[in-house]
PDB file of N, CA, C and O in Angstrom:
ATOM      1  N   MET A   1     112.322 134.645 108.500  1.00  0.00           N
ATOM      2  CA  MET A   1     111.087 134.126 109.035  1.00  0.00           C
ATOM      3  C   MET A   1     110.782 134.870 110.331  1.00  0.00           C
ATOM      4  O   MET A   1     111.635 134.953 111.216  1.00  0.00           O
ATOM      5  N   GLY A   2     109.577 135.410 110.447  1.00  0.00           N
ATOM      6  CA  GLY A   2     109.201 136.166 111.630  1.00  0.00           C
ATOM      7  C   GLY A   2     108.808 135.276 112.781  1.00  0.00           C
ATOM      8  O   GLY A   2     108.704 134.058 112.639  1.00  0.00           O
ATOM      9  N   GLN A   3     108.591 135.892 113.919  1.00  0.00           N
ATOM     10  CA  GLN A   3     108.245 135.124 115.106  1.00  0.00           C
ATOM     11  C   GLN A   3     106.904 134.407 114.939  1.00  0.00           C
ATOM     12  O   GLN A   3     106.765 133.263 115.370  1.00  0.00           O
ATOM     13  N   ASP A   4     105.911 135.061 114.320  1.00  0.00           N
ATOM     14  CA  ASP A   4     104.626 134.409 114.082  1.00  0.00           C
ATOM     15  C   ASP A   4     104.802 133.146 113.257  1.00  0.00           C
ATOM     16  O   ASP A   4     104.168 132.126 113.527  1.00  0.00           O
ATOM     17  N   GLN A   5     105.663 133.215 112.252  1.00  0.00           N
ATOM     18  CA  GLN A   5     105.912 132.069 111.392  1.00  0.00           C
ATOM     19  C   GLN A   5     106.565 130.934 112.180  1.00  0.00           C
ATOM     20  O   GLN A   5     106.208 129.771 111.994  1.00  0.00           O
ATOM     21  N   ASP A   6     107.511 131.255 113.052  1.00  0.00           N
ATOM     22  CA  ASP A   6     108.182 130.248 113.867  1.00  0.00           C
ATOM     23  C   ASP A   6     107.202 129.535 114.787  1.00  0.00           C
ATOM     24  O   ASP A   6     107.353 128.338 115.032  1.00  0.00           O
ATOM     25  N   GLU A   7     106.203 130.243 115.303  1.00  0.00           N
ATOM     26  CA  GLU A   7     105.249 129.669 116.239  1.00  0.00           C
ATOM     27  C   GLU A   7     104.267 128.719 115.560  1.00  0.00           C
ATOM     28  O   GLU A   7     103.560 127.971 116.235  1.00  0.00           O
ATOM     29  N   ARG A   8     104.219 128.744 114.237  1.00  0.00           N
ATOM     30  CA  ARG A   8     103.293 127.873 113.520  1.00  0.00           C
ATOM     31  C   ARG A   8     103.983 126.673 112.891  1.00  0.00           C
ATOM     32  O   ARG A   8     103.304 125.797 112.356  1.00  0.00           O
ATOM     33  N   ASN A   9     105.292 126.604 112.934  1.00  0.00           N
ATOM     34  CA  ASN A   9     106.038 125.503 112.347  1.00  0.00           C
ATOM     35  C   ASN A   9     106.747 124.720 113.447  1.00  0.00           C
ATOM     36  O   ASN A   9     107.568 125.265 114.185  1.00  0.00           O
ATOM     37  N   PHE A  10     106.419 123.441 113.543  1.00  0.00           N
ATOM     38  CA  PHE A  10     106.929 122.629 114.643  1.00  0.00           C
ATOM     39  C   PHE A  10     107.790 121.464 114.190  1.00  0.00           C
ATOM     40  O   PHE A  10     108.116 120.595 114.999  1.00  0.00           O
ATOM     41  N   GLY A  11     108.160 121.423 112.939  1.00  0.00           N
ATOM     42  CA  GLY A  11     109.016 120.351 112.440  1.00  0.00           C
ATOM     43  C   GLY A  11     108.238 119.063 112.234  1.00  0.00           C
ATOM     44  O   GLY A  11     107.044 119.000 112.526  1.00  0.00           O
ATOM     45  N   PRO A  12     108.911 118.038 111.732  1.00  0.00           N
ATOM     46  CA  PRO A  12     108.245 116.763 111.443  1.00  0.00           C
ATOM     47  C   PRO A  12     107.476 116.244 112.660  1.00  0.00           C
ATOM     48  O   PRO A  12     107.963 116.281 113.790  1.00  0.00           O
ATOM     49  N   GLN A  13     106.277 115.768 112.398  1.00  0.00           N
ATOM     50  CA  GLN A  13     105.381 115.317 113.457  1.00  0.00           C
ATOM     51  C   GLN A  13     105.379 113.792 113.576  1.00  0.00           C
ATOM     52  O   GLN A  13     105.775 113.096 112.641  1.00  0.00           O
ATOM     53  N   PRO A  14     104.935 113.274 114.722  1.00  0.00           N
ATOM     54  CA  PRO A  14     104.793 111.819 114.861  1.00  0.00           C
ATOM     55  C   PRO A  14     103.917 111.220 113.758  1.00  0.00           C
ATOM     56  O   PRO A  14     104.133 110.078 113.353  1.00  0.00           O
ATOM     57  N   LEU A  15     102.940 111.972 113.272  1.00  0.00           N
ATOM     58  CA  LEU A  15     102.094 111.526 112.161  1.00  0.00           C
ATOM     59  C   LEU A  15     102.949 111.084 110.976  1.00  0.00           C
ATOM     60  O   LEU A  15     102.663 110.060 110.357  1.00  0.00           O
ATOM     61  N   ASP A  16     103.982 111.835 110.659  1.00  0.00           N
ATOM     62  CA  ASP A  16     104.849 111.513 109.531  1.00  0.00           C
ATOM     63  C   ASP A  16     105.508 110.156 109.714  1.00  0.00           C
ATOM     64  O   ASP A  16     105.546 109.357 108.777  1.00  0.00           O
ATOM     65  N   LYS A  17     106.021 109.884 110.896  1.00  0.00           N
ATOM     66  CA  LYS A  17     106.664 108.590 111.165  1.00  0.00           C
ATOM     67  C   LYS A  17     105.652 107.449 111.094  1.00  0.00           C
ATOM     68  O   LYS A  17     105.947 106.395 110.531  1.00  0.00           O
ATOM     69  N   ILE A  18     104.481 107.648 111.649  1.00  0.00           N
ATOM     70  CA  ILE A  18     103.440 106.611 111.616  1.00  0.00           C
ATOM     71  C   ILE A  18     103.069 106.288 110.172  1.00  0.00           C
ATOM     72  O   ILE A  18     102.965 105.122 109.793  1.00  0.00           O
ATOM     73  N   MET A  19     102.872 107.327 109.377  1.00  0.00           N
ATOM     74  CA  MET A  19     102.522 107.105 107.975  1.00  0.00           C
ATOM     75  C   MET A  19     103.645 106.382 107.238  1.00  0.00           C
ATOM     76  O   MET A  19     103.389 105.453 106.472  1.00  0.00           O
ATOM     77  N   THR A  20     104.877 106.803 107.464  1.00  0.00           N
ATOM     78  CA  THR A  20     106.022 106.165 106.817  1.00  0.00           C
ATOM     79  C   THR A  20     106.143 104.706 107.242  1.00  0.00           C
ATOM     80  O   THR A  20     106.369 103.830 106.406  1.00  0.00           O
ATOM     81  N   ASP A  21     105.994 104.444 108.532  1.00  0.00           N
ATOM     82  CA  ASP A  21     106.100 103.067 109.041  1.00  0.00           C
ATOM     83  C   ASP A  21     105.028 102.144 108.451  1.00  0.00           C
ATOM     84  O   ASP A  21     105.260 100.946 108.290  1.00  0.00           O
ATOM     85  N   HIS A  22     103.864 102.700 108.133  1.00  0.00           N
ATOM     86  CA  HIS A  22     102.769 101.905 107.574  1.00  0.00           C
ATOM     87  C   HIS A  22     102.710 101.973 106.050  1.00  0.00           C
ATOM     88  O   HIS A  22     101.784 101.440 105.439  1.00  0.00           O
ATOM     89  N   GLY A  23     103.697 102.628 105.436  1.00  0.00           N
ATOM     90  CA  GLY A  23     103.752 102.701 103.988  1.00  0.00           C
ATOM     91  C   GLY A  23     102.641 103.548 103.371  1.00  0.00           C
ATOM     92  O   GLY A  23     102.220 103.300 102.241  1.00  0.00           O
ATOM     93  N   LEU A  24     102.175 104.535 104.106  1.00  0.00           N
ATOM     94  CA  LEU A  24     101.101 105.398 103.611  1.00  0.00           C
ATOM     95  C   LEU A  24     101.671 106.674 103.009  1.00  0.00           C
ATOM     96  O   LEU A  24     102.637 107.239 103.523  1.00  0.00           O
ATOM     97  N   ASP A  25     101.070 107.114 101.931  1.00  0.00           N
ATOM     98  CA  ASP A  25     101.423 108.417 101.379  1.00  0.00           C
ATOM     99  C   ASP A  25     100.247 109.364 101.604  1.00  0.00           C
ATOM    100  O   ASP A  25      99.202 108.966 102.119  1.00  0.00           O
ATOM    101  N   ASN A  26     100.431 110.602 101.216  1.00  0.00           N
ATOM    102  CA  ASN A  26      99.384 111.598 101.443  1.00  0.00           C
ATOM    103  C   ASN A  26      98.078 111.206 100.757  1.00  0.00           C
ATOM    104  O   ASN A  26      96.998 111.416 101.309  1.00  0.00           O
ATOM    105  N   HIS A  27      98.175 110.641  99.562  1.00  0.00           N
ATOM    106  CA  HIS A  27      96.975 110.252  98.830  1.00  0.00           C
ATOM    107  C   HIS A  27      96.173 109.189  99.580  1.00  0.00           C
ATOM    108  O   HIS A  27      94.945 109.168  99.504  1.00  0.00           O
ATOM    109  N   GLY A  28      96.863 108.312 100.299  1.00  0.00           N
ATOM    110  CA  GLY A  28      96.164 107.287 101.073  1.00  0.00           C
ATOM    111  C   GLY A  28      95.223 107.886 102.097  1.00  0.00           C
ATOM    112  O   GLY A  28      94.108 107.401 102.284  1.00  0.00           O
ATOM    113  N   LEU A  29      95.671 108.942 102.762  1.00  0.00           N
ATOM    114  CA  LEU A  29      94.811 109.606 103.744  1.00  0.00           C
ATOM    115  C   LEU A  29      93.687 110.361 103.063  1.00  0.00           C
ATOM    116  O   LEU A  29      92.544 110.314 103.520  1.00  0.00           O
ATOM    117  N   VAL A  30      93.991 111.053 101.985  1.00  0.00           N
ATOM    118  CA  VAL A  30      92.957 111.804 101.268  1.00  0.00           C
ATOM    119  C   VAL A  30      91.869 110.853 100.780  1.00  0.00           C
ATOM    120  O   VAL A  30      90.681 111.149 100.912  1.00  0.00           O
ATOM    121  N   ALA A  31      92.265 109.718 100.221  1.00  0.00           N
ATOM    122  CA  ALA A  31      91.306 108.752  99.695  1.00  0.00           C
ATOM    123  C   ALA A  31      90.466 108.116 100.807  1.00  0.00           C
ATOM    124  O   ALA A  31      89.302 107.784 100.587  1.00  0.00           O
ATOM    125  N   ALA A  32      91.044 107.944 101.991  1.00  0.00           N
ATOM    126  CA  ALA A  32      90.340 107.300 103.096  1.00  0.00           C
ATOM    127  C   ALA A  32      89.404 108.235 103.850  1.00  0.00           C
ATOM    128  O   ALA A  32      88.535 107.778 104.592  1.00  0.00           O
ATOM    129  N   SER A  33      89.573 109.525 103.668  1.00  0.00           N
ATOM    130  CA  SER A  33      88.806 110.500 104.433  1.00  0.00           C
ATOM    131  C   SER A  33      87.359 110.563 103.974  1.00  0.00           C
ATOM    132  O   SER A  33      87.074 110.566 102.777  1.00  0.00           O
ATOM    133  N   ARG A  34      86.455 110.613 104.936  1.00  0.00           N
ATOM    134  CA  ARG A  34      85.028 110.778 104.642  1.00  0.00           C
ATOM    135  C   ARG A  34      84.662 112.246 104.495  1.00  0.00           C
ATOM    136  O   ARG A  34      83.623 112.578 103.924  1.00  0.00           O
ATOM    137  N   GLU A  35      85.509 113.116 105.006  1.00  0.00           N
ATOM    138  CA  GLU A  35      85.280 114.550 104.946  1.00  0.00           C
ATOM    139  C   GLU A  35      86.317 115.167 104.017  1.00  0.00           C
ATOM    140  O   GLU A  35      87.338 114.544 103.724  1.00  0.00           O
ATOM    141  N   PRO A  36      86.060 116.391 103.549  1.00  0.00           N
ATOM    142  CA  PRO A  36      87.038 117.027 102.650  1.00  0.00           C
ATOM    143  C   PRO A  36      88.426 117.108 103.285  1.00  0.00           C
ATOM    144  O   PRO A  36      88.585 117.607 104.400  1.00  0.00           O
ATOM    145  N   LEU A  37      89.411 116.616 102.567  1.00  0.00           N
ATOM    146  CA  LEU A  37      90.799 116.639 103.019  1.00  0.00           C
ATOM    147  C   LEU A  37      91.669 116.734 101.777  1.00  0.00           C
ATOM    148  O   LEU A  37      91.476 115.979 100.823  1.00  0.00           O
ATOM    149  N   THR A  38      92.613 117.643 101.780  1.00  0.00           N
ATOM    150  CA  THR A  38      93.468 117.832 100.612  1.00  0.00           C
ATOM    151  C   THR A  38      94.860 117.271 100.859  1.00  0.00           C
ATOM    152  O   THR A  38      95.291 117.088 101.997  1.00  0.00           O
ATOM    153  N   HIS A  39      95.543 117.008  99.762  1.00  0.00           N
ATOM    154  CA  HIS A  39      96.935 116.551  99.854  1.00  0.00           C
ATOM    155  C   HIS A  39      97.784 117.612 100.548  1.00  0.00           C
ATOM    156  O   HIS A  39      98.684 117.288 101.323  1.00  0.00           O
ATOM    157  N   LYS A  40      97.498 118.862 100.270  1.00  0.00           N
ATOM    158  CA  LYS A  40      98.254 119.963 100.869  1.00  0.00           C
ATOM    159  C   LYS A  40      98.077 119.978 102.388  1.00  0.00           C
ATOM    160  O   LYS A  40      99.038 120.217 103.118  1.00  0.00           O
ATOM    161  N   ALA A  41      96.863 119.725 102.867  1.00  0.00           N
ATOM    162  CA  ALA A  41      96.616 119.714 104.313  1.00  0.00           C
ATOM    163  C   ALA A  41      97.390 118.579 104.980  1.00  0.00           C
ATOM    164  O   ALA A  41      97.953 118.758 106.060  1.00  0.00           O
ATOM    165  N   VAL A  42      97.416 117.421 104.340  1.00  0.00           N
ATOM    166  CA  VAL A  42      98.154 116.281 104.902  1.00  0.00           C
ATOM    167  C   VAL A  42      99.645 116.602 104.942  1.00  0.00           C
ATOM    168  O   VAL A  42     100.322 116.313 105.928  1.00  0.00           O
ATOM    169  N   GLN A  43     100.149 117.195 103.873  1.00  0.00           N
ATOM    170  CA  GLN A  43     101.575 117.555 103.837  1.00  0.00           C
ATOM    171  C   GLN A  43     101.909 118.559 104.933  1.00  0.00           C
ATOM    172  O   GLN A  43     102.943 118.445 105.592  1.00  0.00           O
ATOM    173  N   ARG A  44     101.038 119.536 105.126  1.00  0.00           N
ATOM    174  CA  ARG A  44     101.258 120.537 106.176  1.00  0.00           C
ATOM    175  C   ARG A  44     101.254 119.867 107.548  1.00  0.00           C
ATOM    176  O   ARG A  44     102.047 120.224 108.420  1.00  0.00           O
ATOM    177  N   ALA A  45     100.365 118.902 107.736  1.00  0.00           N
ATOM    178  CA  ALA A  45     100.299 118.189 109.017  1.00  0.00           C
ATOM    179  C   ALA A  45     101.587 117.410 109.267  1.00  0.00           C
ATOM    180  O   ALA A  45     102.110 117.418 110.381  1.00  0.00           O
ATOM    181  N   ARG A  46     102.092 116.748 108.253  1.00  0.00           N
ATOM    182  CA  ARG A  46     103.311 115.944 108.398  1.00  0.00           C
ATOM    183  C   ARG A  46     104.519 116.816 108.706  1.00  0.00           C
ATOM    184  O   ARG A  46     105.390 116.418 109.479  1.00  0.00           O
ATOM    185  N   LYS A  47     104.577 117.994 108.112  1.00  0.00           N
ATOM    186  CA  LYS A  47     105.734 118.877 108.287  1.00  0.00           C
ATOM    187  C   LYS A  47     105.668 119.713 109.559  1.00  0.00           C
ATOM    188  O   LYS A  47     106.654 120.354 109.924  1.00  0.00           O
ATOM    189  N   GLY A  48     104.531 119.718 110.235  1.00  0.00           N
ATOM    190  CA  GLY A  48     104.452 120.429 111.500  1.00  0.00           C
ATOM    191  C   GLY A  48     103.886 121.823 111.436  1.00  0.00           C
ATOM    192  O   GLY A  48     104.100 122.625 112.345  1.00  0.00           O
ATOM    193  N   ARG A  49     103.179 122.120 110.394  1.00  0.00           N
ATOM    194  CA  ARG A  49     102.492 123.413 110.329  1.00  0.00           C
ATOM    195  C   ARG A  49     101.237 123.312 111.202  1.00  0.00           C
ATOM    196  O   ARG A  49     100.486 122.342 111.096  1.00  0.00           O
ATOM    197  N   ARG A  50     101.010 124.303 112.057  1.00  0.00           N
ATOM    198  CA  ARG A  50      99.872 124.246 112.973  1.00  0.00           C
ATOM    199  C   ARG A  50      98.562 124.174 112.190  1.00  0.00           C
ATOM    200  O   ARG A  50      98.321 124.967 111.280  1.00  0.00           O
ATOM    201  N   LEU A  51      97.720 123.204 112.564  1.00  0.00           N
ATOM    202  CA  LEU A  51      96.412 123.027 111.953  1.00  0.00           C
ATOM    203  C   LEU A  51      95.329 123.269 112.989  1.00  0.00           C
ATOM    204  O   LEU A  51      95.575 123.210 114.194  1.00  0.00           O
ATOM    205  N   THR A  52      94.128 123.542 112.502  1.00  0.00           N
ATOM    206  CA  THR A  52      93.004 123.692 113.419  1.00  0.00           C
ATOM    207  C   THR A  52      92.682 122.337 114.048  1.00  0.00           C
ATOM    208  O   THR A  52      93.043 121.289 113.512  1.00  0.00           O
ATOM    209  N   ASN A  53      92.015 122.374 115.167  1.00  0.00           N
ATOM    210  CA  ASN A  53      91.625 121.145 115.845  1.00  0.00           C
ATOM    211  C   ASN A  53      90.753 120.286 114.926  1.00  0.00           C
ATOM    212  O   ASN A  53      90.892 119.063 114.904  1.00  0.00           O
ATOM    213  N   ARG A  54      89.866 120.915 114.178  1.00  0.00           N
ATOM    214  CA  ARG A  54      88.974 120.180 113.273  1.00  0.00           C
ATOM    215  C   ARG A  54      89.772 119.449 112.196  1.00  0.00           C
ATOM    216  O   ARG A  54      89.479 118.295 111.885  1.00  0.00           O
ATOM    217  N   MET A  55      90.769 120.108 111.631  1.00  0.00           N
ATOM    218  CA  MET A  55      91.581 119.462 110.595  1.00  0.00           C
ATOM    219  C   MET A  55      92.417 118.334 111.188  1.00  0.00           C
ATOM    220  O   MET A  55      92.619 117.309 110.537  1.00  0.00           O
ATOM    221  N   GLN A  56      92.901 118.506 112.404  1.00  0.00           N
ATOM    222  CA  GLN A  56      93.633 117.426 113.066  1.00  0.00           C
ATOM    223  C   GLN A  56      92.728 116.207 113.251  1.00  0.00           C
ATOM    224  O   GLN A  56      93.167 115.072 113.067  1.00  0.00           O
ATOM    225  N   LEU A  57      91.474 116.440 113.613  1.00  0.00           N
ATOM    226  CA  LEU A  57      90.518 115.335 113.771  1.00  0.00           C
ATOM    227  C   LEU A  57      90.276 114.624 112.443  1.00  0.00           C
ATOM    228  O   LEU A  57      90.210 113.395 112.404  1.00  0.00           O
ATOM    229  N   ARG A  58      90.143 115.373 111.369  1.00  0.00           N
ATOM    230  CA  ARG A  58      89.953 114.769 110.044  1.00  0.00           C
ATOM    231  C   ARG A  58      91.120 113.877 109.678  1.00  0.00           C
ATOM    232  O   ARG A  58      90.936 112.779 109.154  1.00  0.00           O
ATOM    233  N   ILE A  59      92.318 114.352 109.955  1.00  0.00           N
ATOM    234  CA  ILE A  59      93.518 113.578 109.628  1.00  0.00           C
ATOM    235  C   ILE A  59      93.593 112.325 110.493  1.00  0.00           C
ATOM    236  O   ILE A  59      93.945 111.253 110.000  1.00  0.00           O
ATOM    237  N   SER A  60      93.269 112.446 111.761  1.00  0.00           N
ATOM    238  CA  SER A  60      93.264 111.288 112.655  1.00  0.00           C
ATOM    239  C   SER A  60      92.264 110.234 112.185  1.00  0.00           C
ATOM    240  O   SER A  60      92.583 109.045 112.152  1.00  0.00           O
ATOM    241  N   GLU A  61      91.072 110.662 111.828  1.00  0.00           N
ATOM    242  CA  GLU A  61      90.044 109.722 111.351  1.00  0.00           C
ATOM    243  C   GLU A  61      90.469 109.067 110.043  1.00  0.00           C
ATOM    244  O   GLU A  61      90.265 107.867 109.858  1.00  0.00           O
ATOM    245  N   ALA A  62      91.058 109.842 109.135  1.00  0.00           N
ATOM    246  CA  ALA A  62      91.516 109.292 107.864  1.00  0.00           C
ATOM    247  C   ALA A  62      92.646 108.292 108.079  1.00  0.00           C
ATOM    248  O   ALA A  62      92.705 107.268 107.399  1.00  0.00           O
ATOM    249  N   LEU A  63      93.538 108.581 109.013  1.00  0.00           N
ATOM    250  CA  LEU A  63      94.632 107.657 109.316  1.00  0.00           C
ATOM    251  C   LEU A  63      94.085 106.337 109.838  1.00  0.00           C
ATOM    252  O   LEU A  63      94.520 105.269 109.407  1.00  0.00           O
ATOM    253  N   THR A  64      93.151 106.402 110.746  1.00  0.00           N
ATOM    254  CA  THR A  64      92.551 105.194 111.311  1.00  0.00           C
ATOM    255  C   THR A  64      91.886 104.364 110.214  1.00  0.00           C
ATOM    256  O   THR A  64      92.016 103.140 110.195  1.00  0.00           O
ATOM    257  N   ARG A  65      91.181 105.024 109.308  1.00  0.00           N
ATOM    258  CA  ARG A  65      90.492 104.323 108.213  1.00  0.00           C
ATOM    259  C   ARG A  65      91.469 103.750 107.184  1.00  0.00           C
ATOM    260  O   ARG A  65      91.174 102.734 106.556  1.00  0.00           O
ATOM    261  N   SER A  66      92.607 104.379 107.009  1.00  0.00           N
ATOM    262  CA  SER A  66      93.522 103.971 105.940  1.00  0.00           C
ATOM    263  C   SER A  66      94.438 102.813 106.314  1.00  0.00           C
ATOM    264  O   SER A  66      95.033 102.198 105.430  1.00  0.00           O
ATOM    265  N   LEU A  67      94.566 102.504 107.583  1.00  0.00           N
ATOM    266  CA  LEU A  67      95.466 101.426 107.991  1.00  0.00           C
ATOM    267  C   LEU A  67      94.911 100.076 107.548  1.00  0.00           C
ATOM    268  O   LEU A  67      93.714  99.814 107.665  1.00  0.00           O
ATOM    269  N   GLN A  68      95.786  99.235 107.045  1.00  0.00           N
ATOM    270  CA  GLN A  68      95.380  97.904 106.592  1.00  0.00           C
ATOM    271  C   GLN A  68      94.893  97.049 107.759  1.00  0.00           C
ATOM    272  O   GLN A  68      93.927  96.297 107.633  1.00  0.00           O
ATOM    273  N   THR A  69      95.572  97.176 108.889  1.00  0.00           N
ATOM    274  CA  THR A  69      95.185  96.456 110.092  1.00  0.00           C
ATOM    275  C   THR A  69      94.428  97.417 110.982  1.00  0.00           C
ATOM    276  O   THR A  69      95.004  98.391 111.464  1.00  0.00           O
ATOM    277  N   PRO A  70      93.145  97.165 111.212  1.00  0.00           N
ATOM    278  CA  PRO A  70      92.375  98.100 112.038  1.00  0.00           C
ATOM    279  C   PRO A  70      92.953  98.212 113.443  1.00  0.00           C
ATOM    280  O   PRO A  70      93.429  97.228 114.010  1.00  0.00           O
ATOM    281  N   VAL A  71      92.908  99.400 113.989  1.00  0.00           N
ATOM    282  CA  VAL A  71      93.344  99.610 115.363  1.00  0.00           C
ATOM    283  C   VAL A  71      92.110  99.618 116.246  1.00  0.00           C
ATOM    284  O   VAL A  71      91.047 100.086 115.838  1.00  0.00           O
ATOM    285  N   GLU A  72      92.254  99.100 117.457  1.00  0.00           N
ATOM    286  CA  GLU A  72      91.111  98.999 118.355  1.00  0.00           C
ATOM    287  C   GLU A  72      90.633 100.361 118.831  1.00  0.00           C
ATOM    288  O   GLU A  72      89.433 100.594 118.975  1.00  0.00           O
ATOM    289  N   THR A  73      91.573 101.249 119.071  1.00  0.00           N
ATOM    290  CA  THR A  73      91.188 102.589 119.506  1.00  0.00           C
ATOM    291  C   THR A  73      91.745 103.592 118.511  1.00  0.00           C
ATOM    292  O   THR A  73      92.876 103.451 118.045  1.00  0.00           O
ATOM    293  N   PRO A  74      90.952 104.605 118.187  1.00  0.00           N
ATOM    294  CA  PRO A  74      91.445 105.619 117.244  1.00  0.00           C
ATOM    295  C   PRO A  74      92.665 106.341 117.814  1.00  0.00           C
ATOM    296  O   PRO A  74      92.873 106.374 119.026  1.00  0.00           O
ATOM    297  N   TRP A  75      93.454 106.907 116.933  1.00  0.00           N
ATOM    298  CA  TRP A  75      94.620 107.669 117.349  1.00  0.00           C
ATOM    299  C   TRP A  75      94.179 108.886 118.151  1.00  0.00           C
ATOM    300  O   TRP A  75      93.218 109.566 117.791  1.00  0.00           O
ATOM    301  N   LYS A  76      94.882 109.149 119.228  1.00  0.00           N
ATOM    302  CA  LYS A  76      94.679 110.398 119.960  1.00  0.00           C
ATOM    303  C   LYS A  76      95.474 111.469 119.228  1.00  0.00           C
ATOM    304  O   LYS A  76      96.528 111.197 118.653  1.00  0.00           O
ATOM    305  N   LEU A  77      94.957 112.678 119.259  1.00  0.00           N
ATOM    306  CA  LEU A  77      95.649 113.763 118.564  1.00  0.00           C
ATOM    307  C   LEU A  77      97.048 113.976 119.130  1.00  0.00           C
ATOM    308  O   LEU A  77      97.965 114.340 118.395  1.00  0.00           O
ATOM    309  N   SER A  78      97.216 113.755 120.420  1.00  0.00           N
ATOM    310  CA  SER A  78      98.545 113.925 121.023  1.00  0.00           C
ATOM    311  C   SER A  78      99.530 112.854 120.543  1.00  0.00           C
ATOM    312  O   SER A  78     100.741 113.032 120.678  1.00  0.00           O
ATOM    313  N   ASP A  79      99.030 111.741 119.985  1.00  0.00           N
ATOM    314  CA  ASP A  79      99.903 110.719 119.404  1.00  0.00           C
ATOM    315  C   ASP A  79     100.428 111.156 118.035  1.00  0.00           C
ATOM    316  O   ASP A  79     101.471 110.685 117.583  1.00  0.00           O
ATOM    317  N   LEU A  80      99.700 112.053 117.385  1.00  0.00           N
ATOM    318  CA  LEU A  80     100.010 112.435 116.015  1.00  0.00           C
ATOM    319  C   LEU A  80     100.709 113.782 115.886  1.00  0.00           C
ATOM    320  O   LEU A  80     101.482 114.009 114.954  1.00  0.00           O
ATOM    321  N   PHE A  81     100.427 114.674 116.836  1.00  0.00           N
ATOM    322  CA  PHE A  81     100.933 116.045 116.763  1.00  0.00           C
ATOM    323  C   PHE A  81     101.632 116.404 118.064  1.00  0.00           C
ATOM    324  O   PHE A  81     101.019 116.330 119.129  1.00  0.00           O
ATOM    325  N   ASN A  82     102.901 116.791 118.002  1.00  0.00           N
ATOM    326  CA  ASN A  82     103.660 117.059 119.228  1.00  0.00           C
ATOM    327  C   ASN A  82     103.469 118.482 119.765  1.00  0.00           C
ATOM    328  O   ASN A  82     104.060 118.835 120.785  1.00  0.00           O
ATOM    329  N   TYR A  83     102.664 119.291 119.102  1.00  0.00           N
ATOM    330  CA  TYR A  83     102.453 120.662 119.596  1.00  0.00           C
ATOM    331  C   TYR A  83     101.130 120.816 120.314  1.00  0.00           C
ATOM    332  O   TYR A  83     100.735 121.935 120.639  1.00  0.00           O
ATOM    333  N   ARG A  84     100.435 119.720 120.569  1.00  0.00           N
ATOM    334  CA  ARG A  84      99.163 119.772 121.300  1.00  0.00           C
ATOM    335  C   ARG A  84      99.446 119.990 122.765  1.00  0.00           C
ATOM    336  O   ARG A  84     100.467 119.537 123.282  1.00  0.00           O
ATOM    337  N   ASP A  85      98.542 120.685 123.438  1.00  0.00           N
ATOM    338  CA  ASP A  85      98.687 120.927 124.876  1.00  0.00           C
ATOM    339  C   ASP A  85      98.147 119.784 125.679  1.00  0.00           C
ATOM    340  O   ASP A  85      98.187 119.819 126.909  1.00  0.00           O
TER     341      ASP A  85
END
């Protein structure tokens, strides 16, 4: 694996733990999303592959919509992804 590849992979993300704790699978986020979102994108997000800011926002919005108990404030991207600045 080259250096460029290492810089794009950050290991399991907080998003993965949140989804697991709430019993959500990748399909739950895809189904809840109002914008195009693929199972592959969700899997990449959970495993720590660097995503664009726009895709991170889509995943955050889908997560908020998919929770059985509504949250008062939407997830911040820094709550879901540990590689954000």
